[in-house]
C-alpha positions in Angstrom: 11.8 22.7 -41.3 13.2 21.8 -45.1 14.7 23.7 -48.0 13.1 21.8 -51.8 15.3 23.2 -53.9 12.9 25.2 -57.3 13.2 24.4 -60.3 12.5 25.4 -63.8 11.6 23.3 -66.8 14.3 23.3 -67.7 15.9 21.5 -65.0 18.3 24.4 -63.6 18.0 24.9 -60.2 16.6 28.6 -59.4 15.5 29.0 -55.9 15.2 27.1 -52.4 11.6 27.1 -50.7 11.3 26.8 -47.1 8.9 24.4 -45.9 7.7 23.0 -42.3 5.8 19.7 -43.0 4.3 20.3 -40.4 2.6 23.3 -42.0 1.3 21.0 -44.5 0.4 18.2 -41.7 1.3 18.5 -37.5 1.4 14.7 -37.6 1.5 11.4 -40.3 -1.0 8.5 -39.9 0.1 5.9 -40.9 -3.3 4.1 -40.9 -5.1 6.6 -41.7 -3.3 6.7 -45.0 -4.2 3.4 -45.7 -7.8 3.9 -44.5 -8.3 6.3 -47.7 -6.2 4.4 -49.7 -7.8 1.6 -49.8 -11.3 3.2 -50.0 -10.6 4.9 -53.3 -9.4 1.3 -54.7 -12.6 0.1 -53.4 -14.3 2.9 -55.1 -12.4 1.8 -58.7 -13.7 -1.4 -58.5 -16.5 -2.1 -61.2 -18.1 -5.3 -59.2 -18.9 -6.9 -62.6 -18.2 -9.9 -62.3 -20.5 -12.4 -62.5 -20.8 -16.4 -62.4 -23.5 -18.9 -62.9 -25.9 -21.4 -60.7 -26.5 -25.0 -61.4 -30.1 -23.5 -62.7 -28.2 -21.4 -65.6 -25.6 -23.3 -66.6 -26.5 -26.1 -70.1 -27.3 -29.4 -69.4 -29.7 -31.7 -68.6 -31.8 -32.1 -65.6 -32.3 -36.1 -66.5 -31.1 -38.1 -63.3 -27.3 -38.9 -64.4 -28.5 -42.5 -63.7 -30.5 -44.9 -61.5 -29.9 -44.6 -57.7 -29.2 -48.0 -56.6 -27.0 -50.8 -57.6 -24.2 -48.8 -60.1 -22.0 -48.9 -57.1 -21.3 -44.9 -57.4 -22.6 -42.6 -55.4 -26.7 -40.9 -55.4 -26.1 -38.3 -58.6 -29.0 -35.8 -59.7 -28.8 -33.3 -62.2 -25.3 -33.3 -64.1 -25.5 -29.3 -63.2 -24.6 -29.5 -60.1 -21.4 -27.9 -58.1 -19.0 -30.4 -57.4 -19.2 -31.6 -60.7 -16.8 -30.4 -63.6 -18.7 -28.0 -66.0 -21.6 -27.5 -63.1 -22.8 -24.4 -61.4 -21.4 -22.5 -58.9 -22.8 -23.3 -55.4 -22.6 -19.9 -54.0 -22.6 -17.7 -57.2 -20.6 -14.4 -57.4 -23.3 -11.8 -57.8 -22.4 -8.2 -59.3 -22.2 -5.6 -56.5 -21.3 -2.0 -56.1 -18.1 -1.8 -53.4 -17.6 1.7 -52.9 -18.3 3.5 -49.5 -17.1 6.8 -48.2 -15.2 8.2 -45.4 -15.5 10.9 -43.3 -14.4 14.1 -45.9 -12.5 15.6 -42.9 -10.3 12.7 -42.5 -10.0 11.9 -46.4 -9.3 15.8 -46.5 -6.1 15.4 -43.1 -5.1 12.1 -45.1 -4.2 14.2 -48.2 -2.2 16.0 -46.2 -0.4 13.8 -44.9 0.0 12.0 -47.8 1.6 15.3 -49.1 3.8 15.7 -45.6 5.7 12.3 -45.9 6.1 13.0 -49.4 8.4 15.5 -48.4 9.9 14.5 -45.7 10.7 11.2 -48.0 12.3 13.2 -50.3 10.0 12.8 -53.1 8.6 15.8 -54.1 10.3 18.2 -57.0 9.1 21.9 -57.0 8.5 23.4 -60.6 8.7 27.0 -60.7 5.8 27.5 -63.3 4.4 24.8 -65.6 2.2 27.0 -67.8 2.7 26.4 -71.3 1.4 28.0 -74.5 0.1 25.8 -77.3 -0.6 22.4 -76.7 2.6 19.7 -77.4 3.3 16.7 -75.4 7.2 17.1 -76.4 8.0 19.9 -74.3 6.6 18.1 -71.0 8.3 15.4 -71.8 11.6 17.3 -72.5 11.0 19.2 -68.5 10.2 15.7 -67.2 13.6 13.8 -68.5 15.4 18.0 -67.4 13.9 17.2 -64.1 15.1 13.5 -64.1 12.1 11.5 -63.0 11.1 10.9 -67.2 9.7 7.0 -67.5 9.0 7.4 -63.8 4.7 7.0 -61.9 4.6 10.7 -61.6 2.0 12.9 -59.7 1.5 16.3 -61.0 -0.2 19.2 -58.8 -0.5 22.4 -60.3 -2.6 25.6 -58.3 -5.8 25.4 -61.1 -7.0 23.2 -64.0 -5.1 24.6 -67.0 -6.5 23.1 -69.8 -3.4 23.6 -72.3 -1.4 21.6 -70.5 -4.0 18.7 -68.8 -3.9 17.8 -72.9 -0.3 17.6 -73.2 0.5 15.3 -70.4 -2.2 12.8 -70.8 -0.8 10.8 -73.5 2.7 10.4 -71.0 2.5 7.1 -69.4 2.4 7.0 -65.4 1.8 10.8 -65.3 -1.2 12.2 -64.0 -2.3 15.6 -63.6 -4.6 17.7 -61.2 -4.8 20.6 -59.5 -3.7 20.8 -55.9 -7.8 21.5 -55.0 -8.5 17.4 -56.3 -5.8 16.1 -54.9 -6.4 12.8 -52.6 -4.1 10.4 -50.7 -4.3 7.4 -53.2 -3.3 10.2 -56.3 -0.4 11.0 -53.9 0.6 8.4 -52.2 0.6 5.9 -55.7 3.4 7.4 -58.3 6.9 7.3 -57.6 7.3 11.3 -57.5 5.1 14.6 -56.7 6.3 17.2 -58.8 4.0 20.7 -57.7 4.6 24.5 -58.6 5.1 26.7 -56.8 2.1 28.7 -56.5 0.1 25.1 -56.3 2.7 24.7 -52.9 1.3 28.3 -51.7 -1.8 27.7 -52.2 -1.8 24.1 -49.9 0.4 25.9 -47.4 -2.1 28.9 -47.3 -5.1 26.0 -46.3 -6.1 25.9 -50.0 -9.1 22.6 -50.5 -7.6 19.2 -51.3 -9.4 15.8 -50.7 
């Protein structure tokens, strides 16, 4: 059982949150979390790389010099892959790197990632982050008060909040997601996970996460 301090937006401690990480994930499998993160990273790859074969590079098809009598090795086209400026012998083509792990495994990996953050004391619980107006300065001020401004931070809310999202999206290193849309990559990539009390309650009650 761990006791997480609950802060308000001014950085003042306003209570404690008693939580057993085993409620989130009974055990932590580093290999499963690694596999999930690698999958999400692979899915982010554009795969638009492309190089030219000898048929596509510019250059004459004329034989460079006669076959015998020059003292050089036999050579044909200057577009050969063994010559500078020639085509690639095994040219790289665009490809799709994406793949998908089992949905249940991804959900478990996400909960393991959150539990590992709690055990590593990298979770900041906030009472509430709701705002009445779109104002980036307010979010930046709250992060400064919590002592995490300038770090890579993932913020988890109970549900989508367009006002808060638009207020935080221009702050470098900060990502905002509803707790149901978290995944292992979003949780493990930043240094800190900021989660509202309501979002943590939803997670404990079996809220959807993937």
